[in-house]
N, C-alpha and C positions, 0 to 999 in steps of 0.2 A: 167522667173527661179526665180526672188527673189520673184515676187509675192504668188506663189506659196509656197515657205517656210515661209512668212510671216502665208499663210492661216493653213499653217500643224501646225507652233507655236500656230494660236490664236481655233484651234479647240479641239489641246492636251490644252489648258488650261483651255478652258470652260469645261472639262471632266473630266480635277481638282478639278475645283471648285464645279462640280455635283457630284463627287464624295462624298466629304466634306461635300454635307448640303443631305445627305444618311448614313452618320455616327451616328453610335447612341452616347448619351450625355453618361458623366462621371455616374458610380453608386454609386462612393463615396460617402459618410454620412459626415457632417463635428462632431464635436465631441460634439456639444450640439446639439444633433439631434439620438445619441445613449447610451442609461443606458446598463451601463456592470453590467454581472451575475457575482458573484463573488463565485456562490453554488448551488448543486442542490441537491433536496435531491428526495429519491422515497419510496413509500408507496403505502401497497396498499388499492386501494379501497373503502370505505365504500357506494358509491355510483352508482358505476357499477363495475356490475358484471363483476371480473378476472380482473379488470381497475386497475388502476396504477393518485394517487397520487402525481402531481409532485410539488413541493416546488421552486420557485427561490427567491435567495438570491442577493439584487441587490445594488451596490455601488449608493448612491447618490449623485450630483455631491455638492464641498462644495467651496465656494467661501477664503476662507482662515483653510486652516489644520489646524494651532497653531491655533483659535481661537476658532474651535468643542471641548466642550467640552467631546462628549461621540462621539462612534461610530454611523455614519448615513450610517442608512443601511435601505431601503425601501424589502416586502417582501408581496408576492401574491403566490396561488394553485390552481389548476384546475386540475380537476379530466375528466379520458377519459378513453377509450379501450387500447391508445397504448401512447408512451410517447412522440413521433414525433404530435400529434394531439392534446395532452394537451399545449404543449409548443409554437404549430400553433395559440388556444384560447386565450392563454395568449398575443401573442400577437396583442385581439384584445383589448387588457386591458389596457395596456398604451400610450404611444404621444408616440416612440421614437422605433427605432429598437435596439431589442433585440441581444446583441450582446455578446453571448458563448466565445468569441477568447480572454480574461481572467481570463478563472475558470477553478478552477485550483483542485478542491473537487466532488468527487460527494460519496454519504453517499446511500445505502443501509438498507431498514429493513430485519431485520432476516428471516420473513415471505419469503420474494420474496427468498431466498439462492436456497428453497429447487423445484423451476418452474424453467422453463425453461430461463436459464441466457440468453443467446445467444438473444431473443427474443428482450426480451424489450432492452439490453445491447448495439441492433445494431443500434441504433437508430447516438447515440455518435461514434459507430467506422466510419460506413459512414459519417457524417456529416467531412466538409473539418472545417470550424471553432474551430471545437475543441481539445485541444491538447491532442494527445497521450501523453505526458504526468503527464495529468491531476494525482491528488489520485482518489482513490478509499479506501471507508470503507465500515464498518457498523454501523449502530445504535444502540446502550445496548438497547434503547423504541422504539425512532419512527424517521425516518427522517428530518420529519418538527420539531422536538422539536431540534435536535445538530440541524439542518439549520440555526434556528433562537433565538438560545443559544447567546445571546451576554455574554462570560463573565468579569469577575471586569477588565483580567488584555488586553484587546481588546484596542486598542488604534485605533484615529481615522486615515483612509488612511490606515489599517490595518488588517488585516485577523489571528486569532490567529490560527485556526486550517491551514495553513497554513507552521508557523511555526512548528510544531509536525513535519512534515514527510522532508522538504526541507535539514537538517540539516544546520541553518543557526539560527532558535530558539537551543529551546531546545533536548540536543546530549541525550536522556534514551533506555537503551538497553530492554527494557519495549517495545516499538516507533516502528515495526514496518511497515517501507512503500512498497507499493506496485503501479505499473504507470497500469492505464488504457491500455497500452501495453502489461504489467508482463498479467496482467486478462483477455484478451481475447487470449490472446498466451496459457495461459497455462489452462484456462475452456475448452479450444477447444482440447485442446495436450494430447499428451496420455503421461501413466509415471510419470506426474508429479501433484502434486497438490496445484493450489495458496493459499495464505494465508493472510490474510484480518486482519486491525485492527480494532478491536471494541471500539467506542469512548461512552463513560457514560458520567454521567456530575452529578458534586459532587455539589446540590442543599442550600447543607450547607452552603458550602467556596464559592460559584458562581464562579465556576467554569470546566472544562471540566478534564476527567480523561480518561489516555488513556495508559494500563498495557497488556490489554490484546485482546488476537486476535483467529482467527474461522479462520479456514480448510474445505474452498468444495470441494464437490465431485459431476460430473454432476449424479446429481436423486437423490442422497443422501442424508441424514440426515447432517447436518454439523457436525463438534464435533471444540465446545469450548476450548481453554484453558486458564487457571488460568495464574496470574500473573505471576507465577516462571517459570510454561512449557514455556509462553512467551521470558521469560527472556533469557532465555538457545537454547529454541531453533533458536532463534533470536542470539545470541553470533554465531552459530555450522553457519547456511546459510548465512547470510550475516556477519560474524567476527563482530557485535556490543562486543564492548568493553566499556567501566565505567563503570560498574556495578561491587559494593562488595559483597562478598556472606563469611556466620557467617558457622563457622566449629565449633564443639563440641567435644572435643574427652576430656572425661575421667572430670577430674576437670577443666578440660585448655577451653577456650574458643576465636576465636579468630576472627575477621572479615578482611577481605582482599580484598584489590581493585584490579583490573583484565584492566588490559591496554592493551592484545594485548591477540588474540584468534587465532590457527587456528586453522583448518582443512583439514582432506584429507584421502577419502577410500580406499577403491579397492574388487568388488567382485567375489570373491572365490565361483565358482561350482563343485564340487567333488560328486562321488558318495557317500561318507559317510557321511559330513556332508557340505552340502553350509552355508555358513558366506559371512558377510560382514565385513573387518578389517577396522579397524576405528583409525588413529592415533590423539590423541587429543592434542593438546601445547598454553597452557597458562601462560603466563606470566603479574608478577603483585607483589606488594607490601604490608605485612602486618600494614592496618592502624590500630588497634584497637586492643585488649589483655586486658584481666584479670589477667595475670601473667607476671612477668618482664620474659626477652625474650632474649636470645644470637646469638648472628649472626653466631656462628659458629658452631650452630645446625638447620642453616634454613635445608640441607640437610634432616633431621628427621621432620620439618615441610612441605615441601615443599609431603614427604608421606604420609603425614595424611591425611592433600586436596588431592591429586589425589585420595585416596579409596574410601574417603566422595563425591566431585564432580563425581567421576564414577556412584557411584548407582543412583545419580542423572539423568545423560545422559540416563544410561539405566533404569530407569523408564520411561524416556518420548521417549525414542524407543519402549521400549514393551506395552508404550500403542499410538502410534501411526501404531505398525502394529495390534494391539487387533482391532481397529479401524477401518482394512484396510486402510488408508490413508496415500501416500508418501510424504510431503511437499521436501524434498530433493533431489526426483530423481531418487532415487535408480532408478525407472525403465526408465525415459530417458536415463541413464547411460546404463543399459544395452541393451537396445534399439539399442545405437547408436555403443557399442564398439562389436557387432553384423552382419553375414551377416540378408541384410532387407530382412525377409520371413512372408506371412501373418497370420502366429499365432505365428509372437515373444512375443505379448500382453499376449497373452493367456497362454502362457507361463509363463510367467512372474506373471502371476496370480494369477496363482499357484505355484512359488514359495515362493515370498512372504510373505505368513500367517507363510512360516515354514522356514525361515531361521533363521539363528543363529544369534550374535553380539559380534563381539570379536571387545572390543574398550581398547584402552593403552591409558592414561590419563599422562600425561605427565605434568607439575607445572614446572614453574620454578620462586622460588622467589628469589626478588634479593635484597630485605634489606627488615628490621624488623623496616623502618618511622627513623624518626630526631633520635628516643632515642630508647636502648633497654630496 
C-alpha cells in the first residue's frame, strides 16, 4: 500500500514539473528596453490619400536629470492609411518597445475634425495601454508642429502641455480641459457637443498659447470660439474662476477679480414661449478702478456689473444657438428628463433653434480691495 502511495506522489510530481515546462515566459520588458511616448500628433497625410501622418514625442532616458540643460526628447513620424498602421510601422524604426501607457496628450489637426472622428480615434479607445484620461486638443497650425515644439519654460523630465490641463500648473479660465473619455462619449452621444482647447504657438516669445477653443458637431463644420467666448463658456460649464473682468460704465472703469462661479438652469416648455431659465452667480472683488470707490456703494457696483456680464452671456448663448451647437448639454438634459421615445432628439432639434434664454445674473462683490 505504501508503495502505491509513493508511486502516485511520484506521478503527481512529474505531472507538475511537466506543466511548469509548458508555461509561457513572462512578457515583461525591462525599462531599458522601453521608450515612453509622451505626446501624439495626428495630421492629414500629404503622401497617402485619405491617410494620416502620426508624430510621436518620445522621452529619451537621461542618466541624471539635474545635469540635463534642455528637454531631451526624440520625434518620429510616419504616413499611413490608419493610425494603427502608422504606429505599427514606427515600432520598426526604434530599437525598443513603444510604451503608450505614459502618454497624456493627443493633438489633432483642425482639418480632421470635419471627418469621421470615430474612425481614427477608435485606435486610442480600443487599445488597452492608452489612458482614457489622456487630454485631447486641436492644433492651431499642425499637430506635428505642436507636438515637436519645445517652449522656453519646458524643463527636463517635464511636459509643458501637461501643466496646462492637469490643474497642477497654470490655472486659467481660458484653458479648457477635455479628456479622451469625454471626447468619445460626447462625439458619439446625442444632446451635447464636445469642446476642445486649441493649442497655438507664440514663436516670438517661444511659448504655447492656449486661450481659444473649438466646438465639434459630428459631420458638420466645427465652431471656433475666441478667447473671450472661451472664458465665459469655461466659467459656466466648468465653473472656472480666477479671471478678471473689465466693466466700463459712463466715466468709470472697473476691473473685477472673479473667485466663484455657479450656474443652474431649467428648461421650461409651454405653448407660448419655450425658454431656458438660467441663474448665474459670480462672486469676487474689485481689483482695479480709475475712480475712488466706497464700500457703501457695493450694491450699485453689483448692478452695473450684472447688466454688463448678462449681455456677454446672452451674446455667447445666441452665437451657440445660431450655429446649432450645444456644449452645455441642454439637449442631454431634455432627453434625460422626458420619457424615452424614438423621436425625442428630433423633437429637441426643432425646439433648440427657437428657444429663448432667460438669464438672471447675480453678482456679489465682497469688497473694493485693500483700499477704497
